[in-house]
C-alpha positions as CSV (number, residue, x, y, z in Angstrom):
1,V,4.6,4.3,-14.5
2,Q,5.6,7.0,-11.8
3,L,3.7,6.3,-8.5
4,Q,3.4,9.3,-5.8
5,A,2.3,8.3,-2.5
6,S,0.5,10.7,0.2
7,G,-1.1,11.0,3.2
8,G,0.9,9.4,5.9
9,G,1.0,11.3,9.2
10,L,1.3,10.5,12.9
11,V,-2.0,9.2,14.7
12,Q,-2.8,7.6,18.0
13,A,-3.1,3.9,18.4
14,G,-6.6,2.7,17.5
15,G,-7.0,5.5,15.2
16,S,-7.5,5.8,11.2
17,L,-5.3,6.8,8.5
18,R,-5.9,6.6,4.5
19,V,-2.9,6.6,2.5
20,S,-3.4,7.2,-1.6
21,C,-1.0,6.5,-4.6
22,A,-1.4,8.2,-7.8
23,A,-0.2,6.7,-10.9
24,S,0.9,8.4,-14.0
25,G,0.1,6.6,-17.5
26,R,-2.9,5.5,-19.2
27,T,-2.2,1.8,-18.5
28,F,-2.8,2.0,-14.6
29,N,-5.7,-0.7,-14.8
30,S,-3.6,-3.4,-16.4
31,Y,-1.4,-3.5,-13.3
32,V,-1.4,-5.2,-10.0
33,M,-1.0,-2.5,-7.0
34,G,0.4,-3.4,-3.7
35,W,1.3,-1.7,-0.4
36,F,4.5,-2.6,1.3
37,R,6.1,-1.3,4.5
38,Q,9.3,-0.8,5.9
39,A,10.1,-0.3,9.8
40,P,13.5,1.2,10.7
41,G,16.3,-2.0,10.8
42,K,13.6,-4.4,9.2
43,E,13.0,-5.6,5.6
44,R,10.4,-4.3,3.2
45,E,7.0,-6.5,4.1
46,F,4.0,-7.1,2.1
47,V,0.9,-5.2,3.2
48,A,-2.0,-5.5,0.9
49,A,-2.4,-5.9,-3.1
50,I,-5.5,-5.4,-5.4
51,S,-5.4,-7.1,-8.7
52,R,-6.9,-5.5,-12.2
53,N,-10.3,-7.0,-11.5
54,G,-10.4,-6.1,-7.7
55,G,-9.3,-8.9,-6.0
56,T,-7.7,-8.2,-2.8
57,Y,-4.8,-9.6,-0.7
58,Y,-3.8,-9.2,2.8
59,A,-1.0,-9.9,5.3
60,D,-2.1,-12.0,8.3
61,S,-0.9,-8.8,10.3
62,V,-3.5,-6.3,9.0
63,K,-6.4,-8.3,7.9
64,G,-9.6,-7.2,9.1
65,R,-7.9,-3.5,10.1
66,F,-6.5,-2.4,6.5
67,T,-8.5,-2.2,3.2
68,I,-6.9,-2.0,-0.1
69,S,-8.9,-0.1,-3.1
70,R,-8.4,1.3,-6.3
71,D,-10.1,4.0,-8.3
72,N,-9.0,3.2,-12.0
73,A,-10.7,6.5,-13.4
74,K,-8.5,8.3,-11.0
75,N,-5.1,6.1,-11.5
76,T,-5.1,5.8,-7.5
77,V,-4.8,3.2,-5.2
78,Y,-5.9,3.6,-1.5
79,L,-4.9,2.0,1.7
80,Q,-7.5,2.9,4.5
81,M,-6.1,1.5,7.8
82,N,-8.2,1.6,10.8
83,S,-7.2,0.3,14.6
84,L,-3.8,1.2,13.9
85,K,-1.3,-0.1,16.3
86,P,2.3,1.4,17.3
87,E,4.0,-1.7,15.3
88,D,2.2,-0.3,12.1
89,T,4.9,2.3,12.3
90,A,6.9,2.3,9.0
91,V,7.3,4.1,5.7
92,Y,4.5,2.7,3.3
93,Y,5.1,2.5,-0.6
94,C,3.0,1.5,-3.0
95,A,4.0,-0.5,-5.9
96,A,2.7,-1.4,-9.2
97,G,3.5,-4.6,-11.1
98,S,2.4,-7.0,-14.2
99,S,-0.1,-9.8,-13.6
100,G,1.3,-13.1,-13.0
101,G,4.0,-11.9,-10.5
102,D,4.2,-12.7,-7.1
103,Y,1.7,-10.2,-5.5
104,Y,2.9,-10.9,-2.1
105,A,6.9,-10.3,-3.0
106,P,8.8,-7.1,-3.8
107,W,10.3,-8.7,-6.7
108,G,6.7,-9.3,-8.0
109,Y,6.6,-5.6,-8.6
110,D,8.1,-3.2,-11.7
111,Y,7.5,0.1,-10.2
112,W,7.7,1.9,-6.4
113,G,6.8,5.0,-5.2
114,Q,8.9,7.1,-2.8
115,G,7.1,6.0,0.2
116,T,4.9,7.9,3.0
117,Q,5.8,8.0,6.6
118,V,3.1,6.4,8.9
119,T,3.6,6.7,12.8
120,V,1.5,5.3,15.4
121,S,2.1,6.7,18.8
122,S,1.0,4.1,21.8
């Protein structure tokens, strides 16, 4: 599986942004899809995940502000980010993993996209 993230950019605090991740291959709907982020000098952290049947999981820091969704017909997963804060600034990575792994940890995923930069100005 190859993953291509897009949609990052610069936005003011309180604004919204949607990042997308397009996957190659015909088995997209068999994977758990996740979003992680990494800010300079910090470890990669879990943001959100969506299971094969659409179950969603969020980090406490984004719950109520971010929404993850998937379109299996388009082999794409989305992360809608609202009420953005400067502390959301990071490179956002999408990832794909087999069901049964740890949704919340990077080691639960087998494939990673290249990342897209999201910058929130105050």
